[in-house]
C-alpha positions as CSV (number, residue, x, y, z in Angstrom):
1,X,0.0,0.0,0.0
2,X,1.5,3.3,-1.0
3,X,0.5,5.1,2.2
4,X,2.5,2.6,4.2
5,X,5.8,3.0,2.3
6,X,8.8,4.8,3.6
7,X,11.0,7.1,1.6
8,X,14.5,6.2,0.4
9,X,15.9,8.7,2.9
10,X,13.9,7.1,5.7
11,X,15.1,3.7,4.8
12,X,18.8,4.8,4.6
13,X,18.5,6.5,8.0
14,X,17.1,3.2,9.4
15,X,20.3,1.5,8.3
16,X,22.7,4.2,9.5
17,X,21.9,6.7,12.2
18,X,18.8,4.9,13.6
19,X,20.7,1.6,13.7
20,X,23.6,3.2,15.6
21,X,21.2,4.8,18.0
22,X,19.4,1.5,18.7
23,X,22.7,-0.1,19.5
24,X,23.7,2.8,21.8
25,X,26.6,3.5,19.4
26,X,25.5,6.9,18.0
27,X,28.5,8.7,19.5
28,X,30.9,6.4,17.5
29,X,29.0,5.7,14.2
30,X,25.8,6.2,12.2
31,X,26.7,9.5,10.5
32,X,29.8,10.9,8.8
33,X,31.3,13.3,11.3
34,X,34.8,14.1,12.5
35,X,35.8,11.8,15.4
36,X,33.4,9.0,14.4
37,X,34.4,5.7,12.8
38,X,34.8,5.9,9.1
39,X,32.5,3.1,8.1
40,X,30.8,3.6,4.7
41,X,30.2,2.4,1.2
42,X,30.4,4.2,-2.1
43,X,27.7,3.1,-4.6
44,X,27.6,3.1,-8.3
45,X,24.5,5.3,-8.4
46,X,22.9,8.0,-6.3
47,X,20.0,6.3,-4.4
48,X,18.3,9.7,-4.0
49,X,18.0,10.4,-7.7
50,X,17.1,7.0,-9.2
51,X,13.7,5.3,-9.3
52,X,13.5,3.2,-6.1
53,X,12.7,0.1,-8.2
54,X,16.3,0.4,-9.6
55,X,17.9,0.2,-6.2
56,X,18.6,-3.6,-6.4
57,X,20.8,-3.1,-9.4
58,X,23.1,-0.5,-7.6
59,X,26.5,-1.9,-7.0
60,X,29.0,-1.3,-4.2
61,X,32.2,0.2,-5.6
62,X,34.0,0.8,-2.3
63,X,33.7,-0.3,1.3
64,X,35.6,1.4,4.1
65,X,35.7,0.1,7.7
66,X,37.4,2.0,10.5
67,X,39.0,4.2,7.8
68,X,40.5,1.3,5.9
69,X,39.5,0.3,2.4
70,X,38.2,-3.2,2.8
71,X,36.8,-3.6,-0.8
72,X,37.3,-1.7,-4.0
73,X,35.6,-2.8,-7.2
74,X,38.0,-3.6,-10.1
């Protein structure tokens, strides 16, 4: 039902800032800020500008954990 859907922004916040908050880890992670762990991924497309039905086709091009590159697409 369309009235029960959440936005892409709300979904991403659930996986980032809200997830860190739920784990009592919001001071260390969940958002990109100075002094926090540098855990993030770079994606092949901007999730905010594509049709949400295209999200499953988006690829991870870079994964950084604690400031170290753990994966880089070839």
